[in-house]
N, C-alpha and C positions, 0 to 999 in steps of 0.2 A: 538439637540432634536430628530431628526430622528434616530440617532444611538442609543439613549436610548429607543425609542419606540419599535424598532424592537426586542431587547432582551426581553423586557417585554412581548411583544406579544408571542414570542416563549416560554417563561416560562409559560405563561398562558395556552397555548395549551398543553405543556408537563404536567402541573398540571391537566388539564381536562382529558387528555388521561390516566394518572395514576389513577385518581379517577374513571373513567369509567371502567378500567380494575379491580380495586379493588372491585368496586361494582358488577361487573360480577362474580368475584371469590367468593365474599361473597354470592351472590345469588345462586351460584352453591352448596355451602356447607350449605345453610340455609334450615332448615326443618320447614315448616309452622306449623306442629303439635307442635314442641317444642316451637315455638314463641307463639302460642295460649295458651299453658299450662303455659308459663311464664307470659303472660298477665293476665291470670285468677288467677295465684298465687299472682300477684301484686294487683289485685282488692280485693282478699280475705284479704290481708294485710291492704289495705285501709279500708275495712269494719270492720276489727278488731279494727283498730285505732278509727274509729267513734264510735263503740260500747264501747270502753274503755272510750272515751270522755263522752258518755252518762252516763256511770257508775260513772265517776268522778263527773259530775254535780249532779247526783242523790245523791251521797254521801255527797257532799257539802250542797245540799238542806236539806238532812236529819239531818246533823249536825246543821244547822241553826234552823231547826224545834225543835231539842232537846234543844238548847239554849233558844228559845222562850218559850218553856214549862217550863224551869227552871225559867226564869224571871217572867213568869205568876204565878208560885207557890210562888216565893218570894214576889211578889206584894200582893197576897192574904194573905200571912203571915203578912206582914207589915200593911195591912189594919186591920187585926184582932188585932195586937198589938196596933194600934192607938185607936181602940175601947176600949180595956182593959185599956189603959192609961187614956182615958177620964172618964171611969167608976171609976177609982181610984183617980180622981181629979188631974191627972198629965197631964195638957194640954201641957206642954213643951215636954213631951215624945211623946204625940200624934202628935204634930207638927213635931218632928224629924222623926217619923215613916212615916208620910205622905210625907215629903221631900224626903226621900229615895225612897219611892214608886214612886214619880214623876220622879226621875232620872232613875229608872228601866223602867218606862213607855217610856221614851225617847229612851232608848236602845232597848226596845221591838219594838218600831215603826221602828227604823233603820233595825233591823233584819227582821221585817215583809216585809219591802221594798226589802231587799236583797233576802228574801225567794221567793217572787213573781217573781223577776228577774230570779233567778235560775230555778224556776219552768217553766218559759217561755222558757229559754234556753234548758231545758231538753226536753220539748215538741218538740221544733224545731229539736234538734239533734235526737230525737227518730223518727220523721217523715223522716228526711234525711237518717237515718240508714235504715229505712224500704224501702225507694225508692232505695237506693244503693243496698240493698240486693236483691230487685226485679230485678235490672239491672244485678247484678252479676249472678243471677239464669238464666236470659235470655241469658246472654253471655255464661254461661256454656252449655246451650242447643245448642246454635248456634255453640259453639266451638266443641262439640261432633259431630254435624252434619257435619261441615266442615272437621273435622278429618276423619270421616267415608268416606266422599266423596273423600277426598284426598287419603286415603288408597286404596279405590277401583280404583281410577284413576291410582295410582302408580302400583297396581297389573296388571291392564290392559296394562299399558305401558311395564311392565316387560314381560308379556306374549307376547305382540307384538314384543318386542325385541328378545325374545326367538324364536318365530316363524320366524322372519326375519333371525335370525342366522341359524336356521335349513334350511330355503329356500336357503340361500347362500351356506351352506354346501352341500345340495343336488345338487345345481347347479354345484359346483366344482366336485362332484362325477360324475354327468352326463357328464361333459366335460372330465373327466379322462376316463370314459367308452368309450366315442366317440373316444378319442385319441388311446385307446387300440385297438378298432375295426379297426380304420384306419391303425394302424401299423400292425395288424394281416393280413389285406387284402393286404397290401404292401408286407409283407414277403411271403404270399402265391403266389402272382403274381411273385415275384422274383424266388421262388422255381420252379414254372411252367416254367418260361422262361429258367432257367438253364437246366431243364430236356429236353426241346425241343432242345436247342443248343447241348446238349450232344448226343441226338438221331440223329441229322442231321450230326454230325461230326464236326460242326463248333467249338465246345469246347471239347477238349480232356480231358479224365479222367487221370490226372497225377498220381492218386493212383493205377490204374490198369495196365495191360500189354500193350505193344505197339500194335497199330492197324496194322493188316496185310491186305493191300489193295487187293492183289491177291486172298487171301482166301475169302475175302468178295465178290469179283466179281464171284468166282466159286460158292459160296453159293447162290448168286443171280441167276446164270444160272441154277443150280440144282433146285432151287425153281420154275423157269419158266418151265422146263421140267416136273416137277411133276404136274404142273397145266395143261399142255397140255394133259398129259396122263389121268388125272382125267376128263378133258373135253371130250375126246374121249370115255371114259367108260360111261359117262352120255349120250352121243349121241346114243351109242349102246343100252342102256337100254330103251330109249324113242322112237326108230325107229319103224314104223308100221310093221306088219307081212308080208304083200305083198312085201314090199321092201326087207325084209330079204330073201323071196323065190326067187325073181328076182336075187338078188345078188348071191344066192347059185346056180341057174341054169346057169347063165352066167359063173360062175366059172367052171361048168362041161363041157359045150360046148367048152370052150376054151381048155379044156384038151383033147378032142377027135380030134380036127382039127390038121392037120399036120402043121408043121412049114413051112414057105415059102421056106426054103432051100430044103425040101423034095419033094415039088410039082414038076411035069414034066414041062419042058420048052415047049413053043409053037413050037419051031423048031423040038424038039425031037418027039413030037406026030405026026407031019406031015410025 
């Protein structure tokens, strides 16, 4: 028994899952507006059938009414014939006419009963048709309201989805711009580092001529001498006038004095 219960339980769950998925798929493809229009169309068909029934009952009632009028005319005719027969002394003919009139009266009574029954059915169906028509009109108004609301909601949903899509796209664009900026900054930093390495000599330029270390040192010495000469020139330009005169006087006195070799020795003067 347990072996049979387990497969049945599994099949029930599978069936439930299948029905749930089918219901979800149907709900995805179902358009409430189409469903409302179909329901309204079905109600119109029902209203048409009720109206057709009212017309059929009214036709039957009218047919019975015509038969009743015909029987009433025949009864009137037979009554006249009975009077004429009595006037002519033909009592037998008068009795025959009255007998036929009685039979027609019985038929007339049956038709009258049927007529009143059809008349009552017609009134009931007419009232039902009017109530159904009022319900159909109310449903039509409600249907149009629901359809308009659903259409507006659908439009808002689509606009929201469009705005969301644009936001996601702009987010992707922003990320791409950020990546481009980061990559540009990285390339600029790399280019600056390569320039510094080439200037310091740590990275040789394989595309240029071979580096001459001796010439580079000579150029550096020449650059230092030029700087010293320029420094002396600037000092000369900014020196005060008194200092310049003292320097020029000291230079003249030194020229007039005799050199130590030319001066007399102390022993010679004695």
